[in-house]
C-alpha positions in Angstrom: 0.0 0.0 0.0 1.3 3.4 -0.9 1.4 5.5 2.3 1.4 8.8 0.3 -2.1 7.9 -0.9 -3.4 8.6 2.6 -1.3 11.5 3.6 -3.3 14.7 4.2 -2.3 17.8 2.2 -2.5 19.8 5.5 -2.8 19.1 9.2 -6.3 18.3 10.5 -6.4 21.7 12.2 -6.2 23.4 8.8 -9.0 21.3 7.2 -12.3 23.0 6.6 -14.9 21.9 9.1 -17.3 20.6 6.4 -14.5 18.3 5.2 -13.9 17.1 8.7 -17.7 16.5 9.0 -17.6 14.6 5.7 -15.0 12.2 7.1 -16.7 12.2 10.6 -20.0 11.1 9.1 -18.4 8.0 7.6 -16.4 7.1 10.7 -19.4 7.7 13.0 -21.5 5.4 10.8 -18.9 2.6 10.9 -18.8 2.7 14.7 -22.6 2.5 14.9 -22.8 -0.3 12.4 -20.2 -2.3 14.1 -21.9 -1.8 17.5 -25.2 -2.9 16.1 -23.7 -6.0 14.5 -21.9 -6.8 17.7 -25.3 -6.7 19.5 -26.3 -9.6 17.3 -28.7 -7.8 14.9 -28.5 -9.7 11.7 -31.3 -8.5 9.5 -30.4 -5.6 7.2 -33.7 -3.8 7.6 -33.5 -4.0 11.4 -29.9 -2.8 11.3 -31.0 0.2 9.3 -33.9 1.0 11.7 -31.7 0.8 14.7 -28.9 2.8 13.0 -31.3 5.8 12.4 -31.7 6.1 16.2 -28.0 7.0 16.4 -27.1 8.6 13.1 -30.0 11.0 12.3 -29.3 14.7 12.5 -31.9 14.9 15.3 -30.2 12.1 17.3 -26.8 13.6 16.8 -27.9 17.1 17.8 -29.5 15.7 21.0 -26.3 13.9 21.8 -24.3 17.1 21.7 -26.5 18.6 24.5 -26.0 15.5 26.6 -22.2 15.3 26.3 -21.1 18.9 25.9 -19.9 19.2 29.5 -17.7 16.1 29.0 -15.8 17.6 26.1 -12.6 19.5 26.3 -12.5 23.2 25.3 -10.8 22.2 22.0 -13.5 19.7 21.3 -16.2 22.2 22.0 -14.5 24.7 19.7 -14.4 22.0 16.9 -18.1 21.5 17.3 -18.7 25.2 17.0 -16.6 25.4 13.9 -18.6 22.6 12.3 -21.9 24.0 13.5 -21.1 27.4 12.1 -19.8 26.3 8.7 -22.1 27.2 5.9 -22.8 24.3 3.5 -24.8 26.0 0.9 -27.6 23.4 1.2 -30.3 22.9 3.7 -31.8 19.7 5.0 -35.3 18.7 4.0 -36.7 16.7 7.0 -34.8 18.3 9.9 -34.5 21.6 11.6 -31.6 23.7 10.5 -30.3 23.9 14.1 -30.3 20.1 14.5 -28.5 19.8 11.1 -25.8 22.2 12.1 -25.2 20.6 15.5 -25.0 17.2 13.9 -22.5 18.7 11.4 -20.5 19.9 14.5 -20.5 16.4 16.0 -19.4 14.9 12.7 -16.6 17.5 12.4 -15.3 16.6 15.8 -15.4 12.9 15.0 -13.6 13.6 11.7 -11.0 15.7 13.4 -10.3 13.0 16.1 -9.9 10.4 13.4 -7.7 12.4 11.0 -5.5 13.6 13.9 -5.1 9.9 14.9 -6.6 10.4 18.4 -8.0 6.9 18.4 -8.2 6.5 22.2 -10.2 9.7 22.6 -12.4 8.8 19.6 -13.2 5.4 21.1 -14.0 7.1 24.5 -16.3 9.5 22.8 -18.1 6.9 20.8 -18.6 4.7 23.8 -20.0 7.7 25.6 -22.4 8.5 22.7 -23.5 4.9 22.2 -24.1 4.6 26.0 -26.2 7.7 26.1 -28.3 6.8 23.1 -28.7 3.1 24.1 -29.9 4.1 27.5 -32.4 6.5 26.0 -33.9 4.1 23.5 -34.4 1.2 25.9 
């Protein structure tokens, strides 16, 4: 594998928050899918139904409010950067504030992933999954 294929052109701190959110969306989805599969859900339709409880903009925005006090100042700043970034498009089935907060969460996840902060990323994902799981039971 060619390592230069995966080298970032700039440091994660210099990457636009919407690009961080783009990456964070994918990483977040992978964590949620792996968690659901590990729970023993084996039917694709059921997996999708359960995943929505974690990955929808509404669910992600709600998560921000529940975990904000457990984030570092730097992490809170990353969420604000993602939340305030203008995407040029607006969501159809969700409030704009929820959409922006979910973008903030995704930007944080993307940043942690791209800056190789795997331990903190896992801590954060465990916290998120725990909060949502407790709520949907």
